[in-house]
C-alpha positions as CSV (number, residue, x, y, z in Angstrom):
1,M,-57.5,-42.6,-42.8
2,K,-56.9,-38.7,-42.3
3,E,-57.7,-39.3,-38.6
4,K,-55.1,-42.4,-38.8
5,H,-52.2,-40.3,-40.1
6,L,-52.8,-37.5,-37.4
7,K,-52.5,-40.0,-34.4
8,I,-49.2,-41.2,-36.3
9,F,-47.7,-37.6,-36.2
10,A,-48.6,-36.9,-32.9
11,G,-47.0,-40.2,-31.7
12,V,-44.2,-39.2,-33.5
13,F,-44.0,-35.6,-32.3
14,V,-44.4,-36.5,-28.4
15,F,-41.5,-39.3,-29.5
16,L,-39.0,-36.5,-30.5
17,L,-40.0,-34.2,-27.6
18,I,-39.4,-37.0,-25.1
19,L,-36.0,-37.6,-26.8
20,F,-35.2,-33.9,-27.0
21,F,-35.5,-33.6,-23.2
22,V,-33.6,-37.0,-22.5
23,T,-30.7,-36.6,-24.5
24,K,-30.3,-32.5,-23.8
25,P,-26.9,-31.7,-22.4
26,R,-27.5,-30.6,-18.5
27,Q,-26.0,-27.7,-17.4
28,R,-22.7,-27.8,-15.4
29,G,-23.1,-26.9,-11.6
30,V,-21.1,-23.9,-11.0
31,N,-17.8,-25.1,-8.6
32,V,-17.8,-22.0,-6.1
33,D,-13.8,-22.8,-5.4
34,E,-12.9,-21.7,-9.1
35,L,-14.6,-18.3,-8.8
36,V,-12.8,-15.4,-7.8
37,Q,-13.8,-14.3,-4.3
38,T,-13.5,-11.8,-1.7
39,L,-12.5,-13.5,1.4
40,L,-12.8,-10.9,3.8
41,I,-16.7,-10.0,4.5
42,G,-18.9,-8.5,7.4
43,F,-17.0,-5.8,8.4
44,V,-14.9,-2.6,7.4
45,Q,-12.1,-1.1,8.2
46,D,-13.2,1.3,11.1
47,D,-14.6,-1.8,12.8
48,V,-10.8,-3.1,13.3
49,R,-9.7,-2.5,16.8
50,T,-6.7,-4.6,17.0
51,I,-4.0,-6.6,14.7
52,E,-2.2,-9.5,15.9
53,V,0.9,-11.0,14.0
54,Y,2.5,-13.9,14.9
55,K,4.7,-16.3,13.5
56,Q,6.3,-19.7,15.5
57,T,10.5,-19.6,15.2
58,S,12.8,-21.8,16.9
59,G,12.9,-19.8,20.3
60,E,10.3,-17.1,21.4
61,P,7.3,-16.5,19.1
62,A,7.8,-13.4,16.8
63,Q,5.1,-11.1,17.5
64,M,3.8,-7.8,16.5
65,V,0.7,-6.5,18.1
66,F,-1.3,-3.1,16.7
67,R,-4.1,-1.5,19.0
68,K,-6.2,1.6,18.6
69,D,-6.2,4.1,21.6
70,Q,-9.1,6.3,22.5
71,D,-8.1,9.1,20.2
72,G,-8.4,6.6,17.0
73,H,-4.3,6.4,16.4
74,W,-2.6,2.9,15.8
75,R,-0.2,2.3,18.6
76,I,2.5,-1.0,18.3
77,M,2.0,-2.6,21.9
78,T,5.0,-4.9,21.5
79,H,7.4,-2.0,20.8
80,H,6.7,0.6,23.8
81,G,3.5,1.1,23.0
82,A,4.7,4.0,20.0
83,R,2.4,5.5,17.6
84,A,2.4,4.0,14.5
85,Q,2.3,5.4,10.8
86,K,-1.6,5.7,9.9
87,S,-0.5,5.3,6.3
88,R,1.3,1.7,6.7
89,V,-1.6,0.4,9.2
90,D,-4.5,1.6,6.4
91,Q,-2.7,-0.1,3.6
92,L,-2.3,-3.2,5.7
93,L,-6.0,-3.0,6.2
94,N,-6.9,-2.2,2.9
95,N,-5.1,-4.8,1.3
96,L,-6.3,-7.5,3.8
97,I,-10.2,-6.4,3.2
98,E,-10.0,-5.6,-0.7
99,M,-8.2,-9.1,-1.0
100,T,-9.6,-11.3,-3.5
101,G,-8.6,-14.7,-4.6
102,N,-9.6,-18.6,-5.5
103,V,-8.8,-22.0,-4.3
104,R,-5.5,-23.1,-5.2
105,S,-5.6,-26.3,-3.0
106,S,-8.3,-28.1,-0.8
107,D,-5.4,-30.8,0.6
108,S,-4.2,-30.6,3.9
109,R,-1.0,-32.4,2.4
110,H,-0.3,-29.4,0.1
111,L,0.0,-27.0,2.8
112,E,3.7,-27.4,3.3
113,T,3.8,-26.7,-0.5
114,Y,2.7,-23.2,0.2
115,G,4.5,-22.4,3.2
116,I,1.2,-22.0,5.4
117,T,1.1,-24.8,8.1
118,D,0.6,-23.5,11.3
119,H,4.2,-23.7,11.6
120,Q,5.5,-22.2,8.5
121,G,2.8,-19.2,8.1
122,V,2.4,-15.9,10.1
123,Q,-0.9,-15.8,11.7
124,L,-2.5,-12.8,11.2
125,L,-5.8,-11.8,13.6
126,L,-8.6,-8.8,13.2
127,K,-10.3,-8.0,16.3
128,G,-13.1,-5.6,16.7
129,E,-14.8,-4.0,19.7
130,G,-14.8,-7.0,22.8
131,D,-11.8,-8.3,21.3
132,K,-14.2,-9.9,19.2
133,T,-12.4,-12.2,16.6
134,L,-13.5,-10.6,12.8
135,A,-10.6,-12.9,11.2
136,N,-7.9,-15.4,11.7
137,L,-5.8,-15.9,8.8
138,I,-2.4,-18.0,8.0
139,V,-0.2,-16.1,5.7
140,G,2.0,-18.6,3.6
141,K,5.2,-17.9,1.6
142,S,5.5,-15.1,-1.4
143,S,4.0,-15.9,-4.8
144,E,6.4,-15.8,-8.0
145,D,4.1,-12.8,-8.3
146,P,5.2,-10.1,-6.2
147,N,1.7,-8.6,-5.7
148,S,0.1,-11.9,-4.7
149,G,0.4,-14.5,-2.4
150,F,-1.4,-17.6,-0.4
151,V,-3.6,-17.4,2.6
152,R,-6.0,-19.9,4.4
153,F,-8.3,-19.2,7.2
154,E,-7.0,-20.7,10.4
155,G,-8.3,-24.3,11.0
156,K,-8.9,-24.4,7.3
157,D,-7.3,-26.5,4.4
158,K,-8.1,-24.5,1.8
159,V,-5.5,-22.5,0.2
160,Y,-6.5,-19.3,-1.3
161,A,-3.8,-17.4,-4.3
162,V,-4.9,-14.2,-3.5
163,D,-4.0,-10.6,-5.3
164,R,-2.1,-9.1,-2.7
165,N,0.9,-9.4,-1.2
166,I,0.2,-9.6,2.3
167,L,3.8,-10.4,3.9
168,S,5.2,-7.2,2.2
169,S,2.3,-5.3,3.5
170,L,3.9,-6.5,7.0
171,G,7.0,-5.6,6.2
172,V,8.0,-9.2,5.5
173,Y,10.8,-10.1,2.9
174,G,12.8,-13.4,2.4
175,G,12.0,-16.5,3.3
176,L,9.5,-17.5,6.4
177,D,11.8,-20.1,7.8
178,T,14.6,-17.7,8.5
179,L,11.9,-15.3,10.1
180,S,12.5,-14.5,13.9
181,R,11.3,-11.3,14.4
182,F,9.0,-8.7,12.8
183,N,10.8,-5.2,11.7
184,H,8.5,-2.7,13.9
185,S,10.5,0.0,13.2
186,S,8.9,-0.2,9.3
187,F,5.8,1.1,11.1
188,V,6.6,3.3,13.9
189,S,5.9,7.1,13.5
190,L,8.7,9.3,14.2
191,Q,6.9,12.5,14.4
192,A,7.2,12.6,17.8
193,V,5.7,15.9,18.8
194,D,3.0,16.9,16.5
195,Q,1.3,19.8,18.6
196,K,-1.6,21.9,16.6
197,A,-0.1,25.6,16.9
198,D,-3.5,27.2,16.2
199,T,-5.0,24.9,19.6
200,L,-2.4,26.2,21.8
201,E,-2.8,28.9,24.2
202,W,0.8,29.5,25.5
203,I,4.1,27.7,24.8
204,G,6.8,27.5,27.3
205,M,10.8,27.3,26.5
206,V,13.0,26.7,29.7
207,V,17.0,26.4,29.5
208,N,19.3,26.1,32.1
209,R,16.3,27.7,34.7
210,K,16.0,30.6,32.2
211,E,12.3,30.6,31.1
212,M,10.7,32.2,28.2
213,V,7.0,32.0,27.2
214,I,4.9,33.2,24.3
215,K,1.0,33.4,24.3
216,K,-1.7,34.1,21.8
217,V,-3.8,36.9,22.6
218,E,-6.9,38.5,20.8
219,T,-6.5,41.8,18.8
220,E,-8.4,44.0,16.6
221,V,-7.6,44.6,12.9
222,V,-8.6,47.8,11.0
223,V,-10.6,46.6,8.0
224,D,-11.7,49.9,6.5
225,D,-9.9,53.4,7.7
226,S,-12.8,55.0,5.9
227,T,-15.4,53.7,8.5
228,G,-12.9,52.3,11.2
229,E,-14.4,48.8,11.1
230,T,-12.6,46.1,13.0
231,R,-12.1,42.6,13.2
232,K,-10.8,40.3,15.9
233,D,-7.7,38.4,15.2
234,S,-5.1,37.1,17.3
235,E,-0.9,37.1,17.1
236,W,1.7,35.8,19.6
237,V,3.1,37.9,22.1
238,L,6.2,37.3,24.4
239,M,5.6,37.3,28.1
240,Q,7.5,39.4,30.6
241,G,6.1,38.9,33.6
242,S,2.4,40.7,32.9
243,R,3.9,42.5,30.3
244,E,3.1,41.6,26.7
245,I,5.6,42.4,23.8
246,S,4.6,42.6,20.5
247,L,6.9,39.9,18.3
248,D,7.4,39.8,14.4
249,Q,5.1,37.0,13.4
250,K,6.9,35.9,10.8
251,A,9.8,35.1,13.2
252,V,7.2,33.4,15.7
253,E,6.0,31.2,12.7
254,D,9.3,29.8,12.5
255,F,9.4,29.5,16.1
256,L,6.5,27.1,15.9
257,R,7.3,25.3,13.4
258,D,10.9,24.5,15.3
259,V,9.0,23.4,18.7
260,T,5.6,22.2,17.6
261,Q,6.8,19.4,15.3
262,I,9.7,17.4,16.1
263,R,10.6,14.1,14.1
264,A,13.1,12.0,16.2
265,L,15.6,9.3,14.9
266,K,14.1,6.3,16.7
267,V,12.0,5.4,19.9
268,A,13.7,3.9,22.8
269,D,11.8,3.3,25.4
270,R,8.4,3.9,27.7
271,I,8.4,5.4,31.0
272,G,5.4,4.9,33.3
273,G,4.8,5.7,36.9
274,G,6.4,2.6,38.6
275,L,9.6,2.4,40.4
276,T,11.7,1.0,37.9
277,D,10.5,3.7,35.6
278,M,12.1,6.0,38.0
279,E,15.3,4.6,37.3
280,K,14.8,4.7,33.8
281,S,14.3,8.6,34.4
282,S,17.4,9.1,36.0
283,Q,19.5,6.9,33.7
284,Y,18.1,9.2,30.5
285,G,18.7,12.2,32.3
286,F,14.9,13.1,32.9
287,D,15.4,13.6,36.5
288,R,16.7,16.9,36.5
289,P,16.6,18.5,33.0
290,S,18.2,21.5,31.5
291,H,16.1,22.0,28.8
292,Y,12.3,21.4,28.0
293,L,9.0,22.5,26.2
294,V,5.7,23.2,27.4
295,Y,2.4,23.3,25.7
296,K,-0.5,24.3,27.3
297,R,-4.3,24.4,25.9
298,P,-7.1,26.1,27.1
299,E,-8.8,24.2,30.0
300,A,-6.4,21.2,29.7
301,P,-3.4,20.0,31.4
302,Q,0.0,21.4,30.3
303,E,2.1,18.9,28.4
304,N,5.9,18.8,28.6
305,V,8.6,17.2,26.8
306,L,11.7,16.8,28.7
307,F,15.5,16.8,27.2
308,G,18.3,14.7,28.9
309,R,21.5,12.8,28.2
310,V,23.7,13.6,25.5
311,N,24.6,10.1,23.7
312,E,27.8,9.1,22.2
313,D,26.7,10.1,18.6
314,E,25.5,13.6,19.9
315,S,22.0,12.6,19.6
316,R,19.8,13.8,22.7
317,M,17.3,11.5,24.8
318,M,14.2,13.0,24.8
319,L,10.9,12.4,27.0
320,V,7.5,13.3,25.4
321,Q,5.6,13.3,29.0
322,Y,2.4,13.1,28.0
323,E,2.8,9.7,26.1
324,G,5.5,8.1,28.4
325,L,7.9,7.8,25.1
326,V,11.3,8.1,25.1
327,Y,12.9,9.0,21.9
328,H,16.6,9.8,20.2
329,V,16.6,13.2,18.8
330,G,19.1,14.5,16.4
331,K,21.7,17.3,17.5
332,S,20.5,19.4,14.6
333,V,16.5,19.4,15.7
334,F,17.5,19.8,19.3
335,E,20.0,22.7,18.5
336,R,17.2,24.3,15.9
337,A,14.4,24.3,18.7
338,F,16.5,25.6,21.5
339,K,18.4,28.6,19.3
340,W,14.8,30.4,19.8
341,M,15.6,31.2,23.4
342,D,18.2,33.9,22.7
343,E,16.9,34.7,19.3
344,L,13.2,35.1,19.8
345,P,12.9,37.6,22.3
346,Q,15.2,40.0,19.6
347,K,12.4,39.8,17.3
348,T,9.9,42.3,18.4
349,R,8.0,45.1,16.6
């Protein structure tokens, strides 16, 4: 009898165990599309060598292309090859690489709603060494949240709601349907001359064939009068033939500030080595410049900055010859630099 009861209890236990596993709620599978994801993976910011931005329009496509040169500077190839502001390009790349989002739609019929069809959206390509495509995105219309937006991968239908406003990073504001060109000037660096004074050997200035050259020379400074201990230092001197004339170094600092850091009003053009470029040189007044600056580093070619025609607004045309870029420079900037032709020789010690 006891054995019979044990068999009954065992049977009931097995039945309940089976019932438990049969009726146990199954765990729901994870839907990746509902998760917040990092969209761009597999590369870092330093891997990017080219940024291409396009927008289809009723006329010529709008485009903006950035390329990193051999010195690591970003150039705007669609705007005379002008140097771009590093901070602006870094911000764009940071926003792209750190961008996260989740899928808002997977239906191609909804692309138009987000302004993200091939025709509506802004195409953005990131390329690495050898023109290898790292990412190819379509950026859609702005979101109601000013710090977010919509993107998708080219050739794919999934639309991601992301936590970065890529249009703002591109300098695009307003509706995409009215966008006909990109605002290159929002990216252009207007620091036309950016010479590091401590790396220069000498600097020359010419005004109407009158020349002035200052040169950096080594000097010995007494550290301890009692022992006669000295240390090597350097100072800038005015060259008159083979003579070296000592200058007030505070005045030299002011001079260096005015001639090694020149900020422009805008980028106007590029002058290369072709026949049409020779005409440009004459057009801007660089064929026979009356004012120019020369910078020389040890064991390096001299670098020239020429000043040409005076414009109606009294700005000057300026050619940074070693980059081939033509700028408009304000009257006050020009005068502040060339006043030193008369003033610096009077600042002797």
